[in-house]
C-alpha positions in Angstrom: 13.3 -6.9 0.5 11.8 -5.3 -2.8 10.5 -1.8 -2.6 7.5 -2.9 -4.6 5.7 -6.0 -4.0 3.4 -8.1 -6.3 0.9 -10.8 -5.3 -2.0 -12.5 -7.3 -4.9 -14.2 -5.9 -8.0 -15.3 -8.0 -7.2 -13.1 -11.0 -6.4 -10.1 -8.9 -2.9 -8.6 -8.6 -1.9 -6.4 -5.7 0.8 -4.2 -6.1 2.2 -2.6 -2.9 4.7 0.3 -2.5 6.8 -1.1 -0.1 9.0 1.7 1.3 7.2 2.9 4.5 10.2 4.3 6.1 10.4 6.9 3.4 6.6 7.2 3.0 6.6 5.3 -0.1 8.2 8.4 -1.9 8.9 7.8 -5.5 12.4 7.1 -5.4 14.5 5.3 -8.1 14.0 2.0 -6.5 10.3 2.5 -6.1 9.8 3.8 -9.6 11.9 1.0 -11.1 9.9 -1.6 -8.9 6.5 -0.2 -9.9 7.4 0.0 -13.5 8.5 -3.8 -13.3 5.4 -5.0 -11.5 3.1 -2.9 -14.0 5.0 -4.8 -17.0 4.5 -8.3 -15.3 0.8 -7.6 -14.8 0.1 -6.4 -18.4 1.7 -9.5 -19.7 -0.2 -12.1 -17.6 -3.6 -12.9 -19.2 -4.8 -14.4 -16.1 -5.1 -11.1 -14.2 -8.4 -9.5 -14.3 -7.7 -6.3 -12.4 -5.1 -4.6 -10.2 -5.0 -3.2 -6.7 -2.5 -0.5 -5.9 -1.8 0.3 -2.4 1.1 1.2 0.0 2.6 -0.4 2.9 2.5 1.4 6.2 0.7 4.5 7.1 1.1 6.6 4.0 0.1 5.9 0.3 2.6 7.8 -1.3 4.3 11.1 -0.4 5.2 11.9 -4.1 8.8 12.5 -5.4 11.8 11.7 -3.2 13.1 15.0 -2.2 16.1 13.6 -0.6 17.3 11.9 -3.9 16.4 15.1 -5.9 18.5 17.0 -3.6 21.3 14.5 -3.9 21.1 14.6 -7.7 20.2 10.9 -7.9 18.7 9.8 -11.1 17.5 6.7 -13.0 14.5 4.5 -13.3 11.4 5.2 -15.2 10.0 8.9 -15.1 6.9 9.7 -13.2 5.0 10.4 -16.5 6.1 7.1 -17.8 4.7 5.6 -14.8 1.4 7.5 -15.0 1.1 6.4 -18.7 1.9 2.7 -17.8 -1.1 2.8 -15.4 -3.5 4.4 -17.4 -2.8 2.3 -20.5 -2.6 -1.0 -18.8 -5.2 -3.2 -20.5 -6.8 -4.0 -17.0 -8.5 -1.9 -14.5 -6.6 -0.5 -11.7 -7.9 0.4 -8.3 -6.1 2.6 -5.9 -6.6 1.4 -2.4 -5.5 4.2 -0.3 -3.9 2.8 3.1 -3.1 6.6 4.3 -2.6 9.9 2.9 -1.5 11.0 -0.4 0.5 14.0 -1.4 1.9 15.7 -4.5 3.0 13.2 -7.2 1.2 10.4 -5.1 -2.0 12.1 -6.1 -0.9 11.5 -9.8 -0.7 7.9 -9.1 -4.3 8.0 -7.7 -5.7 10.0 -10.5 -4.0 7.7 -13.0 -6.0 4.6 -11.6 -9.3 3.9 -13.0 -10.9 3.7 -9.5 -9.8 5.0 -6.2 -11.2 4.1 -2.8 -10.0 5.8 0.6 -10.8 5.8 4.0 -12.7 8.8 5.2 -9.7 9.8 7.5 -7.2 10.0 4.9 -6.2 13.5 3.7 -4.7 14.9 0.4 -2.5 17.7 -0.6 -0.9 19.1 -3.7 2.0 20.5 -1.8 4.4 21.5 -4.6 3.6 25.1 -4.6 4.4 25.5 -0.8 8.0 24.3 -1.6 8.5 26.4 -4.7 7.7 24.0 -7.4 4.8 23.4 -9.9 2.6 20.4 -10.0 3.1 20.1 -13.7 3.4 16.6 -14.6 0.5 15.2 -12.5 -1.7 18.2 -13.9 -2.0 16.3 -17.1 -3.9 13.2 -15.3 -5.7 15.5 -12.7 -7.2 17.8 -15.3 -9.5 14.9 -16.2 -10.3 13.7 -12.9 -11.1 16.8 -10.7 -13.5 19.6 -11.4 -11.8 22.6 -12.6 -12.6 24.8 -9.8 -11.6 22.4 -7.2 -8.3 21.5 -9.2 -7.4 25.3 -9.2 -8.3 25.7 -5.6 -6.0 22.9 -4.3 -3.4 23.3 -6.9 -2.9 27.1 -6.1 -3.1 27.1 -2.4 -1.5 23.6 -1.5 -4.0 23.4 1.3 -5.0 19.8 2.6 -8.5 18.4 1.9 -10.3 15.4 3.1 -11.4 12.0 1.5 -15.0 13.4 1.4 -14.0 16.5 -0.5 -11.7 14.3 -2.8 -14.8 12.0 -3.7 -17.0 15.1 -4.1 -14.5 16.7 -6.6 -13.9 13.4 -8.4 -10.3 12.5 -7.4 -11.5 9.1 -5.6 -14.4 7.0 -6.6 -15.5 6.5 -2.9 -14.8 7.4 0.6 -15.7 5.0 3.3 -15.1 4.1 7.0 -11.6 2.6 7.5 -13.1 -0.6 8.8 -14.9 -1.0 5.5 -12.1 -0.4 3.2 -11.4 -4.0 2.3 -15.1 -4.7 1.9 -15.6 -1.8 -0.5 -12.5 -2.8 -2.5 -13.6 -6.4 -2.3 -16.9 -5.7 -3.8 -15.4 -3.8 -6.8 -13.0 -6.8 -7.3 -15.8 -9.5 -7.3 -17.6 -7.3 -10.1 -14.3 -7.4 -12.2 -14.0 -11.2 -11.8 -17.4 -11.5 -13.6 -16.3 -9.4 -16.5 -14.9 -10.5 -20.0 -11.1 -9.4 -20.2 -11.1 -8.1 -23.8 -14.3 -6.2 -23.4 -12.9 -4.5 -20.2 -9.6 -3.6 -22.0 -11.3 -2.1 -25.0 -13.7 -0.3 -22.7 -10.8 1.4 -20.9 -8.9 2.4 -24.0 -12.2 3.7 -25.6 -13.0 6.0 -22.7 -9.5 7.4 -23.3 -9.8 7.7 -26.8 -13.3 9.5 -26.5 -12.2 12.0 -24.0 -12.0 15.3 -25.9 -13.1 13.9 -29.4 -15.4 15.9 -31.4 -18.9 14.1 -31.5 -19.0 13.7 -35.2 -15.6 11.4 -34.8 -16.7 10.0 -31.6 -20.2 8.3 -32.8 -18.3 6.6 -35.8 -15.7 5.2 -33.6 -18.1 4.0 -31.0 -20.4 2.4 -33.8 -17.3 0.5 -35.0 -16.1 -0.8 -31.6 -19.7 -1.7 -30.8 -20.2 -3.7 -34.1 -16.9 -5.5 -33.5 -17.6 -6.7 -30.2 -21.4 -7.7 -30.8 -19.9 -9.9 -33.5 -17.3 -11.7 -31.3 -17.4 -15.0 -29.8 -17.2 -13.6 -26.5 -20.4 -11.7 -26.9 -22.1 -15.0 -28.4 -20.9 -16.6 -25.2 -22.1 -13.9 -22.9 -25.7 -14.1 -24.8 -25.6 -18.1 -24.3 -24.6 -17.7 -20.6 -27.5 -15.1 -20.0 -30.2 -17.3 -21.7 -29.1 -20.5 -20.1 -28.9 -18.7 -16.6 -25.2 -19.7 -15.9 -21.9 -17.9 -15.5 -20.1 -16.9 -18.6 -16.9 -19.2 -19.1 -14.6 -16.3 -17.9 -16.0 -15.7 -14.6 -13.9 -16.6 -11.7 
């Protein structure tokens, strides 16, 4: 059985890390499968959004330490996977089925949104085994507040879903029994959005991050003018005035 599964329903792709016996660690097989599934999703114009989740009781335990110890190599690197998620022209929601550790938190941070049951825990365990959370720091620095990031990176201590939400790592923490309802509400919202506008909004947010204001406003003005003049915007206005769903709504 594949170690990364893909299912598509009503414009939503669900990618599942499917190596529960290894806590969905980022082995060569898992990294390879995840890279392939992300490429498939990127190429499918019918997909509006992606849910990334895990099988079993753990979302992702991070790097596969057994493979590293054995010198096993191959597959896309963790930075390549994080970049693929961040650059995907569709929104990605991390649906945490269980705890996330170390590199697994890089996956969470790379996603546009993240929803966690309130009983899930998190930890950057790298410093406790003598290594540095270097690669995931690139994505975490833009998600968590600086003080919180310093604390949890430097101590390796475990923190709760509520703390993860407070510090910006996850979008929402909810009771486990409401996880599917919470994620489902976000997915229904994505089904109402125009795909090109969503893709450009996602890329624009990345471009604006850290850009000086005197550069950011001209870029934003060009993007705004381009999309206001598009056929999709014209259809959106017609749908609004005619009180009907736009043609792209699923």
